[in-house]
C-alpha positions as CSV (number, residue, x, y, z in Angstrom):
1,X,81.3,67.4,-3.8
2,X,82.8,64.4,-5.8
3,X,85.1,65.7,-8.8
4,X,85.3,63.9,-12.1
5,X,88.3,64.6,-13.8
6,X,88.5,63.7,-17.6
7,X,91.6,62.4,-19.8
8,X,93.3,65.3,-22.1
9,X,91.8,66.1,-25.5
10,X,88.5,64.5,-24.1
11,X,87.1,67.9,-22.6
12,X,85.9,69.1,-26.5
13,X,82.6,67.7,-26.1
14,X,81.7,68.8,-23.0
15,X,83.0,72.3,-23.8
16,X,80.6,72.4,-26.9
17,X,77.5,71.5,-24.2
18,X,77.1,67.9,-25.5
19,X,75.5,66.1,-22.3
20,X,76.8,62.9,-22.4
21,X,80.1,61.7,-20.8
22,X,81.3,57.9,-21.3
23,X,83.2,56.2,-19.3
24,X,86.5,55.9,-21.7
25,X,87.0,59.7,-21.4
26,X,87.4,59.7,-17.4
27,X,90.6,59.8,-16.2
28,X,89.8,59.7,-12.5
29,X,87.2,60.3,-9.7
30,X,87.8,61.8,-6.3
31,X,85.7,60.5,-3.7
32,X,83.3,57.6,-3.0
33,X,80.6,57.8,-5.4
34,X,76.8,56.4,-5.5
35,X,74.8,56.3,-8.4
36,X,72.7,59.0,-9.3
37,X,74.9,61.6,-7.5
38,X,75.8,65.0,-8.5
39,X,79.7,65.9,-9.4
40,X,81.4,68.7,-10.7
41,X,83.2,67.5,-14.0
42,X,87.0,68.6,-14.1
43,X,89.2,69.0,-17.1
44,X,92.4,67.6,-17.4
45,X,94.0,70.7,-16.5
46,X,92.0,71.3,-13.7
47,X,89.4,74.0,-15.0
48,X,85.7,73.4,-13.9
49,X,83.2,72.3,-16.8
50,X,79.8,72.0,-15.0
51,X,77.8,69.4,-13.1
52,X,76.2,66.2,-13.7
53,X,74.9,62.9,-12.1
54,X,77.1,59.9,-12.1
55,X,76.4,56.1,-12.8
56,X,79.3,53.8,-12.3
57,X,76.9,50.7,-13.8
58,X,76.5,53.0,-17.5
59,X,78.3,53.3,-20.4
60,X,77.6,56.9,-20.4
61,X,78.9,57.6,-17.1
62,X,77.8,61.3,-16.5
63,X,74.7,62.8,-17.7
64,X,75.5,66.7,-17.7
65,X,73.0,68.9,-15.6
66,X,74.6,72.1,-16.4
67,X,77.6,73.6,-18.0
68,X,77.6,76.2,-15.1
69,X,78.6,76.3,-11.7
70,X,75.1,76.8,-10.2
71,X,73.2,74.7,-7.6
72,X,71.2,71.5,-8.9
73,X,68.2,71.7,-6.3
74,X,64.3,71.8,-6.2
75,X,64.3,75.1,-7.4
76,X,66.7,74.3,-10.5
77,X,64.6,71.2,-11.2
78,X,61.1,73.1,-11.3
79,X,62.7,75.8,-13.7
80,X,63.9,73.5,-16.1
81,X,60.2,71.9,-16.2
82,X,58.5,75.6,-16.7
83,X,60.6,76.1,-19.0
84,X,60.2,72.7,-21.2
85,X,56.5,73.2,-20.6
86,X,56.2,77.0,-21.6
87,X,57.9,75.9,-24.7
88,X,55.2,73.8,-25.8
89,X,52.5,75.8,-24.8
90,X,53.8,79.0,-26.9
91,X,55.2,76.9,-30.4
92,X,52.9,74.2,-30.6
93,X,49.9,74.2,-32.7
94,X,47.8,72.2,-29.9
95,X,44.5,73.3,-31.5
96,X,41.9,70.3,-31.7
97,X,45.1,68.8,-30.0
98,X,45.0,67.3,-26.4
99,X,48.2,65.1,-26.2
100,X,51.8,66.1,-26.8
101,X,55.2,65.5,-25.0
102,X,56.2,68.2,-22.4
103,X,59.7,67.0,-21.7
104,X,61.7,65.5,-23.6
105,X,65.0,64.5,-21.6
106,X,68.1,65.9,-22.7
107,X,66.7,68.0,-25.4
108,X,65.2,69.8,-22.5
109,X,68.2,69.7,-20.4
110,X,66.4,67.4,-18.3
111,X,68.6,63.7,-18.8
112,X,66.8,60.8,-18.5
113,X,63.2,62.3,-18.0
114,X,60.4,62.2,-20.7
115,X,56.8,63.6,-19.9
116,X,53.9,62.9,-22.4
117,X,50.6,64.7,-22.1
118,X,47.1,62.5,-22.8
119,X,44.2,64.5,-22.1
120,X,43.9,64.8,-18.5
121,X,46.6,62.4,-17.6
122,X,50.4,62.6,-17.8
123,X,52.6,59.9,-18.3
124,X,56.0,59.9,-17.1
125,X,59.6,57.7,-17.5
126,X,62.4,58.2,-15.8
127,X,65.1,56.7,-17.5
128,X,68.8,57.5,-16.0
129,X,69.4,57.0,-12.0
130,X,70.2,60.7,-12.3
131,X,66.8,61.9,-12.6
132,X,65.4,58.6,-10.4
133,X,66.5,60.5,-7.3
134,X,63.9,63.8,-8.4
135,X,60.8,61.3,-8.6
136,X,58.4,63.0,-6.2
137,X,59.9,66.4,-6.4
138,X,59.3,66.2,-10.5
139,X,55.7,64.8,-9.5
140,X,54.6,67.8,-7.5
141,X,56.2,70.2,-9.7
142,X,54.3,68.4,-12.4
143,X,50.8,68.8,-11.0
144,X,51.7,72.6,-10.3
145,X,52.5,73.5,-13.9
146,X,50.2,71.6,-15.6
147,X,47.2,71.2,-13.5
148,X,46.8,67.8,-14.2
149,X,46.8,65.6,-10.9
150,X,46.9,61.9,-12.6
151,X,50.3,60.7,-13.1
152,X,51.1,57.0,-14.5
153,X,54.5,56.0,-14.8
154,X,55.8,53.8,-17.9
155,X,59.7,53.3,-17.1
156,X,58.9,49.5,-18.1
157,X,61.9,49.7,-20.7
158,X,65.2,48.4,-21.4
159,X,67.3,51.3,-21.0
160,X,66.5,51.1,-17.1
161,X,68.4,47.9,-16.8
162,X,71.5,49.5,-18.8
163,X,71.1,51.9,-15.7
164,X,71.1,49.5,-13.3
165,X,67.4,50.2,-12.3
166,X,64.8,47.9,-12.3
167,X,61.5,48.5,-14.6
168,X,58.7,50.3,-13.0
169,X,55.5,50.6,-13.9
170,X,52.2,52.3,-12.1
171,X,50.1,55.2,-10.9
172,X,52.4,57.8,-9.3
173,X,49.5,60.2,-8.4
174,X,45.9,61.0,-8.7
175,X,43.2,57.8,-9.7
176,X,44.5,55.0,-11.9
177,X,43.9,55.4,-15.4
178,X,41.1,53.4,-17.4
179,X,41.7,50.6,-19.6
180,X,41.7,53.4,-22.5
181,X,41.6,57.0,-22.7
182,X,40.3,59.3,-25.2
183,X,42.3,61.7,-27.0
184,X,42.5,64.5,-30.0
185,X,44.5,64.8,-32.2
186,X,44.3,67.6,-34.9
187,X,41.0,67.1,-34.7
188,X,40.7,63.2,-34.7
189,X,39.7,61.2,-32.0
190,X,41.9,58.0,-30.8
191,X,41.4,55.9,-27.6
192,X,44.7,55.3,-26.7
193,X,45.9,52.4,-23.9
194,X,48.8,54.2,-21.5
195,X,48.9,51.2,-19.5
196,X,50.1,48.4,-21.9
197,X,50.8,50.7,-25.3
198,X,53.6,51.1,-27.3
199,X,56.0,53.6,-26.0
200,X,53.8,55.5,-23.7
201,X,50.6,54.8,-25.5
202,X,51.0,56.4,-29.0
203,X,53.7,58.1,-31.3
204,X,52.7,61.3,-31.1
205,X,56.1,62.2,-32.2
206,X,54.7,61.2,-35.6
207,X,51.6,63.9,-35.1
208,X,52.8,66.1,-37.8
209,X,53.6,63.9,-40.5
210,X,50.0,62.1,-40.0
211,X,48.7,65.6,-40.9
212,X,51.0,65.9,-44.0
213,X,49.9,62.4,-45.3
214,X,46.4,63.9,-46.2
215,X,47.6,66.2,-48.6
216,X,48.7,62.8,-50.6
217,X,46.1,60.6,-50.7
218,X,42.7,62.3,-51.8
219,X,40.9,59.4,-54.4
220,X,43.8,57.2,-53.9
221,X,44.3,53.8,-52.9
222,X,46.4,53.5,-49.7
223,X,48.9,50.5,-47.8
224,X,49.5,51.3,-44.3
225,X,52.0,49.0,-43.0
226,X,52.6,48.6,-39.0
227,X,49.9,50.8,-39.0
228,X,49.4,50.1,-35.1
229,X,46.1,51.9,-33.8
230,X,45.5,53.7,-37.0
231,X,47.0,57.1,-36.8
232,X,48.2,57.2,-40.3
233,X,45.0,55.1,-41.8
234,X,42.5,57.5,-40.3
235,X,44.5,60.6,-41.6
236,X,44.0,59.2,-45.0
237,X,40.5,58.6,-44.8
238,X,40.1,62.1,-43.3
239,X,42.5,63.4,-46.6
240,X,39.6,61.5,-49.0
241,X,41.2,58.3,-49.7
242,X,39.6,55.9,-51.7
243,X,40.8,53.1,-49.9
244,X,42.9,52.0,-47.4
245,X,44.3,48.6,-46.6
246,X,45.9,48.6,-42.9
247,X,48.6,45.8,-42.0
248,X,50.4,45.1,-38.4
249,X,51.1,42.3,-36.3
250,X,48.8,42.6,-33.4
251,X,45.5,42.0,-33.8
252,X,45.0,44.2,-30.6
253,X,46.1,47.0,-32.2
254,X,44.0,46.6,-35.2
255,X,41.2,46.2,-33.1
256,X,41.5,49.3,-31.5
257,X,42.2,51.1,-35.1
258,X,38.8,49.9,-35.9
259,X,37.4,51.5,-33.1
260,X,38.9,54.5,-33.8
261,X,37.4,54.4,-37.0
262,X,33.9,54.1,-36.0
263,X,34.8,57.1,-33.0
264,X,35.4,59.3,-35.7
265,X,32.2,58.1,-37.8
266,X,34.3,57.4,-40.9
267,X,33.2,54.9,-43.4
268,X,34.4,51.8,-42.7
269,X,33.9,50.4,-46.3
270,X,36.8,52.4,-47.3
271,X,39.1,50.1,-44.8
272,X,40.6,47.0,-44.8
273,X,43.1,45.2,-42.2
274,X,45.3,42.2,-42.4
275,X,46.6,40.6,-39.3
276,X,50.1,39.4,-40.3
277,X,53.9,39.3,-40.7
278,X,54.2,43.0,-42.5
279,X,57.7,41.7,-44.3
280,X,56.0,38.2,-45.7
281,X,52.7,39.8,-46.4
282,X,54.5,42.4,-48.5
283,X,55.7,39.5,-50.5
284,X,52.4,38.2,-50.7
285,X,51.0,41.1,-52.1
286,X,53.7,41.5,-54.7
287,X,53.1,38.0,-55.9
288,X,49.4,39.0,-56.2
289,X,50.3,41.8,-58.4
290,X,48.7,44.1,-56.0
291,X,49.4,47.8,-56.5
292,X,48.5,50.9,-54.5
293,X,48.9,55.0,-55.3
294,X,50.6,55.2,-51.7
295,X,52.3,53.1,-49.5
296,X,53.1,54.1,-46.0
297,X,56.1,52.7,-44.1
298,X,56.3,53.0,-40.8
299,X,57.9,50.1,-39.0
300,X,59.2,49.9,-35.4
301,X,62.8,50.5,-34.3
302,X,65.3,47.8,-35.9
303,X,68.2,49.6,-34.6
304,X,68.8,51.5,-31.5
305,X,72.2,52.1,-31.7
306,X,75.2,52.2,-34.4
307,X,75.8,48.4,-33.5
308,X,72.9,46.9,-35.3
309,X,73.0,49.3,-38.6
310,X,74.2,46.4,-40.7
311,X,71.2,44.0,-39.4
312,X,68.9,46.9,-39.7
313,X,69.8,48.3,-43.3
314,X,68.7,44.9,-44.5
315,X,65.6,45.0,-43.1
316,X,65.0,48.5,-44.1
317,X,66.0,47.7,-47.8
318,X,63.8,44.7,-48.3
319,X,60.6,46.5,-47.0
320,X,61.3,49.3,-49.1
321,X,62.0,47.5,-52.0
322,X,59.0,45.8,-51.9
323,X,57.1,49.4,-51.1
324,X,58.9,51.0,-54.4
325,X,57.7,47.3,-56.3
326,X,53.9,47.8,-55.1
327,X,53.1,51.2,-56.4
328,X,51.7,52.5,-59.5
329,X,53.4,54.9,-61.8
330,X,53.1,58.6,-60.2
331,X,53.0,56.8,-56.5
332,X,53.8,57.8,-53.3
333,X,56.5,56.2,-51.2
334,X,56.1,57.6,-47.6
335,X,58.7,55.6,-45.3
336,X,60.2,56.5,-42.2
337,X,62.9,55.0,-39.6
338,X,62.9,55.4,-35.8
339,X,66.3,53.9,-35.4
340,X,68.6,56.4,-33.4
341,X,71.4,53.9,-34.9
342,X,70.4,54.8,-38.9
343,X,71.5,58.2,-39.6
344,X,69.4,60.2,-42.4
345,X,72.2,59.9,-44.7
346,X,72.7,56.4,-44.4
347,X,68.7,56.0,-44.6
348,X,68.6,58.0,-47.5
349,X,71.1,55.6,-49.4
350,X,68.9,52.7,-48.2
351,X,66.0,54.1,-50.1
352,X,68.1,55.3,-53.4
353,X,69.3,51.6,-53.3
354,X,65.9,50.0,-53.0
355,X,64.6,52.1,-55.8
356,X,67.6,51.1,-58.1
357,X,66.9,47.3,-57.1
358,X,63.3,47.8,-57.8
359,X,63.9,49.1,-61.1
360,X,62.2,52.7,-60.9
361,X,63.0,56.1,-61.0
362,X,62.0,58.3,-57.7
363,X,62.5,61.7,-56.0
364,X,62.5,62.8,-52.7
365,X,59.4,65.6,-52.5
366,X,59.4,66.0,-48.9
367,X,61.8,65.2,-45.7
368,X,60.1,64.3,-42.1
369,X,60.9,64.5,-39.0
370,X,59.8,64.2,-35.4
371,X,57.0,66.5,-34.2
372,X,57.9,70.1,-32.5
373,X,57.2,68.7,-29.2
374,X,60.1,66.4,-29.7
375,X,63.1,69.2,-30.1
376,X,66.7,68.5,-31.6
377,X,68.8,70.7,-29.6
378,X,71.8,71.7,-31.5
379,X,74.2,70.5,-28.8
380,X,72.7,66.9,-28.7
381,X,71.9,65.7,-32.4
382,X,71.2,62.2,-30.9
383,X,67.8,63.6,-29.9
384,X,67.1,63.3,-33.6
385,X,65.6,59.5,-34.4
386,X,62.8,59.6,-36.5
387,X,63.5,60.5,-40.4
388,X,61.2,60.5,-43.1
389,X,60.9,60.5,-46.8
390,X,57.7,61.3,-49.4
391,X,59.3,59.6,-52.7
392,X,57.3,59.8,-55.9
393,X,58.0,57.2,-58.3
394,X,58.2,58.6,-62.2
């Protein structure tokens, strides 16, 4: 087997079970390698550290499969999948819910694999060279372990290009999905587009947060920014909001939001939507002296990596400053960052600076994170990307 030798002093993170080894940590490679091949990882003192998949085209040169001397084969993959799926079935509140994440890549010790369930469809993403070679094995075992026979691939993401892989999308098993699939989340029904929708079709990492906001919106006027297909808006209506104004730059998303409102027999007269650039529209609302009791800010990813932190911080500062300015006294700002490059500490400082510049005093009354089906492994803190705060203006 190919052996990868690490530089002196660079094995500390591997010993702490971190799954990534960067190219800068590697001293030498013994043998001819192919992308995705399983290799032995060896310390500078010739100590065995584990096995991983190597990719000479990626800056993350090796992604660890295991830190013990065990065989990585079909049986190994099956067991990892079984453990991940069993965790969801035992630990996640799936009453009145048929959409959730089944496999979360490195956090489930299956580097590069995402599997999401949408009713009777599975949507998968093969994100790395190391997982690409196990495609057929994984498909077969997913059908066996879940009894779901319809599998659709959404490996149409930029990260595959960093791995030297082409983007892929299409049917892997079973029947082709319809243009939209009906799902249930916490008893609320949604239409989801798994073929062209954001991520794999829906932001299921916000499932628990969507339910949480129901506690803060009764008889309130709510502004839902970057509303997509209405996850927060519908929960606000279910929570008894007096009126909800939704904003998004996508007309298609807002149209589906309206269909989701009707699907749940919610009062359309309590809703309003604006299709526009949210940054510009927030300024217009400020200039019009509009005000709200609850402002929800759930923007797209501004900083995928730490290299974009400075520019992203300006964007987060801008929308949160405007969000505070639009709040009534005693109002709530529910704000999120899904940028991996923005830590929770940095995000909280941005929110603090925004409140200061807005001339308001506010307190964090609840912290929010990604839902339980997106677990954060202690040996892989990079698995945490969604950070949220509920702040109340004094």
